[in-house]
C-alpha positions as CSV (number, residue, x, y, z in Angstrom):
1,X,59.6,-42.3,-56.1
2,X,60.1,-43.1,-52.4
3,X,63.3,-45.1,-53.4
4,X,66.4,-42.9,-53.2
5,X,68.6,-42.8,-56.2
6,X,66.0,-44.6,-58.3
7,X,67.2,-43.4,-61.6
8,X,69.3,-45.7,-64.0
9,X,72.9,-45.8,-62.4
10,X,71.5,-44.6,-59.1
11,X,73.0,-47.5,-57.3
12,X,76.5,-46.9,-58.3
13,X,76.1,-43.0,-57.6
14,X,74.7,-43.9,-54.0
15,X,77.6,-46.5,-53.4
16,X,80.4,-44.0,-54.5
17,X,78.7,-41.4,-52.2
18,X,78.7,-43.9,-49.3
19,X,82.3,-45.0,-49.8
20,X,83.4,-41.3,-50.1
21,X,81.4,-40.1,-46.9
22,X,82.5,-43.3,-44.9
23,X,86.1,-42.6,-45.8
24,X,85.8,-39.0,-45.0
25,X,84.3,-39.7,-41.5
26,X,87.0,-42.4,-40.9
27,X,89.7,-39.7,-41.7
28,X,88.3,-37.2,-39.5
29,X,88.1,-39.8,-36.6
30,X,91.5,-41.2,-37.3
31,X,92.6,-40.5,-33.6
32,X,90.5,-43.5,-32.8
33,X,92.9,-46.4,-34.0
34,X,90.2,-48.9,-33.3
35,X,88.2,-48.3,-36.6
36,X,89.1,-51.1,-39.2
37,X,89.4,-49.2,-42.4
38,X,89.3,-52.4,-44.4
39,X,85.9,-53.6,-42.8
40,X,84.5,-50.2,-43.5
41,X,85.7,-49.8,-47.1
42,X,84.5,-53.2,-48.0
43,X,81.1,-52.9,-46.3
44,X,80.6,-49.4,-47.9
45,X,81.3,-50.9,-51.3
46,X,79.0,-54.0,-50.7
47,X,76.1,-52.6,-48.5
48,X,73.5,-52.2,-51.2
49,X,75.0,-54.8,-53.8
50,X,72.1,-57.1,-52.9
51,X,69.8,-54.6,-54.6
52,X,71.0,-56.1,-57.9
53,X,68.8,-59.1,-57.2
54,X,65.9,-57.2,-55.5
55,X,65.2,-54.2,-57.6
56,X,64.3,-53.8,-61.2
57,X,64.0,-50.9,-63.6
58,X,60.5,-50.2,-64.8
59,X,59.4,-48.9,-68.2
60,X,60.3,-45.2,-66.9
61,X,63.8,-46.3,-66.1
62,X,63.4,-45.9,-62.3
63,X,64.0,-48.6,-59.8
64,X,61.2,-50.6,-58.3
65,X,61.3,-53.2,-55.5
66,X,60.7,-56.7,-56.7
67,X,59.0,-59.3,-54.5
68,X,62.3,-60.6,-53.4
69,X,63.0,-57.1,-51.7
70,X,59.8,-57.4,-49.9
71,X,60.1,-61.1,-48.9
72,X,63.8,-61.5,-48.5
73,X,65.4,-58.0,-48.7
74,X,68.7,-56.8,-50.4
75,X,70.6,-57.2,-47.1
76,X,70.4,-60.8,-47.3
77,X,71.9,-61.0,-50.7
78,X,74.5,-58.5,-49.8
79,X,75.5,-60.8,-46.9
80,X,75.4,-63.7,-49.1
81,X,78.0,-62.2,-51.4
82,X,80.3,-62.0,-48.6
83,X,79.5,-65.3,-46.9
84,X,79.5,-67.5,-50.0
85,X,82.5,-65.7,-51.5
86,X,85.8,-67.7,-51.8
87,X,87.3,-66.1,-48.8
88,X,90.5,-68.0,-48.7
89,X,91.3,-67.1,-52.2
90,X,91.6,-63.4,-51.3
91,X,93.1,-64.0,-47.8
92,X,90.0,-62.8,-46.0
93,X,89.3,-64.3,-42.4
94,X,86.1,-65.6,-41.3
95,X,86.0,-62.8,-38.7
96,X,86.6,-60.0,-41.3
97,X,83.8,-61.4,-43.2
98,X,81.5,-61.5,-40.1
99,X,82.2,-57.8,-39.4
100,X,81.4,-56.7,-42.8
101,X,78.2,-58.9,-43.0
102,X,77.2,-57.1,-39.7
103,X,77.7,-53.7,-41.2
104,X,75.5,-54.9,-44.3
105,X,72.9,-56.3,-42.0
106,X,72.7,-53.2,-39.9
107,X,73.2,-50.4,-42.5
108,X,69.6,-49.0,-41.9
109,X,70.5,-48.4,-38.2
110,X,67.5,-50.4,-36.3
111,X,65.2,-53.1,-37.0
112,X,62.2,-50.8,-37.3
113,X,64.0,-49.0,-40.1
114,X,64.5,-52.5,-41.9
115,X,68.0,-53.7,-40.6
116,X,68.3,-57.3,-39.5
117,X,70.1,-56.1,-36.5
118,X,70.9,-52.6,-34.9
119,X,74.3,-51.4,-35.4
120,X,76.9,-52.9,-32.8
121,X,80.2,-51.7,-34.2
122,X,81.9,-48.3,-35.0
123,X,82.1,-49.4,-38.6
124,X,78.5,-50.2,-38.8
125,X,77.7,-46.9,-37.2
126,X,79.8,-44.9,-39.6
127,X,78.3,-46.8,-42.5
128,X,74.9,-46.1,-41.3
129,X,75.4,-42.5,-41.3
130,X,77.1,-42.3,-44.4
131,X,74.0,-44.3,-46.2
132,X,71.7,-42.0,-44.4
133,X,73.3,-38.9,-45.7
134,X,73.4,-40.1,-49.3
135,X,69.8,-41.4,-49.2
136,X,68.4,-38.2,-47.6
137,X,70.2,-35.9,-50.2
138,X,68.6,-38.0,-53.0
139,X,65.4,-37.4,-51.3
140,X,65.9,-33.6,-51.1
141,X,66.8,-33.6,-54.8
142,X,63.7,-35.5,-55.9
143,X,61.4,-33.1,-53.8
144,X,63.1,-30.0,-55.2
145,X,62.8,-31.1,-58.8
146,X,59.0,-32.0,-58.1
147,X,58.6,-28.6,-56.4
148,X,60.3,-26.7,-59.5
149,X,58.4,-28.7,-62.1
150,X,55.0,-28.2,-60.5
151,X,55.6,-24.5,-59.8
152,X,54.4,-24.9,-56.2
153,X,55.8,-22.3,-53.6
154,X,56.4,-24.0,-50.5
155,X,57.9,-20.9,-48.8
156,X,61.2,-21.0,-47.3
157,X,61.5,-24.9,-46.8
158,X,60.9,-27.9,-48.4
159,X,59.8,-30.6,-45.9
160,X,60.6,-34.2,-46.4
161,X,59.0,-36.8,-44.1
162,X,60.4,-40.1,-45.0
163,X,60.6,-43.0,-42.4
164,X,60.5,-41.4,-38.8
165,X,63.0,-38.5,-39.6
166,X,61.4,-35.2,-40.8
167,X,64.0,-33.2,-42.5
168,X,63.8,-29.8,-44.1
169,X,66.1,-28.0,-46.3
170,X,66.3,-24.2,-47.0
171,X,65.2,-24.2,-50.5
172,X,66.5,-20.5,-51.0
173,X,69.8,-21.6,-49.8
174,X,69.8,-24.5,-52.3
175,X,68.9,-22.2,-55.1
176,X,71.5,-19.7,-54.1
177,X,74.1,-22.5,-54.4
178,X,73.0,-23.4,-58.0
179,X,73.5,-19.8,-59.4
């Protein structure tokens, strides 16, 4: 599957990875006091929640994009959760909601990679990086499983070419870590 974390329960696994990666990056960059940890945390939790409306599990138990994903996209539904939430009930300002919506709208990084807008804040930049790392690790895992099951020997590296970012992982290093 070309969809990362496409197994049942994969959305919560991916979301938790993004939350942990985002928080780790923020802590490591804590000398920069301008990072809004609340915006980052909220955006990390909500960045893919729109997928609940735009993805379905098929008969094999893997995620498939529905017509809404292709026509509207999960980012729209994620932003809609923030925009149409009862903000005042939770003491959330409109400015805070706008910052979280920007992070959701840009978490793929750039328009040519599926974002509505390019990242324009540090919180959006951190979220994009965390999302990318989580998605890529899932892609590595899928490729390794396919390679092992098929009995193919690809040499020292498995190469993953997804979107515009060719990535390779040392397969021997990976297997050594499993031992």
